[in-house]
C-alpha positions, 0 to 999 in steps of 0.5 A: 137621642132620649134624654133626661135633663139634669137640674144642673143642665136646665139651670145652664140651659134657662140661662143661656142667652143663645138657647133660650129666648124670652118666648121660651121663658114667657111659654114656661111662665105661662104654663106654670100658671095652669094646673098641673102646669100643663096647657094646650098651645092655643090656651097659653097663646091667648094669654101671650097674645100669640097663635097656637102654631107659632107657639108650638113651632117655636117649643121645637126650635127651642128643643132642636136648640137644646139637643144640637147643643148637649149633642155639640158638647157630648161629641166634644167630650168624646174628642177629647177623650181620644 
């Protein structure tokens, strides 16, 4: 399910403590310090004091939490329309 998020959706996601953990915010904040806001997980890991594998794993889990939440909202909306 490929989806582009709106600014409003991103704001809701970033403010939702059940979705966005402190580590997720730290990863974003660190990425924004790099040129063009791009970096390898190993570079981010050096700054955060974390192994790149655990950061990659967390980004994957974060994406899954977001996708599951959006899928649930879409399913709930369709059920209400019936």
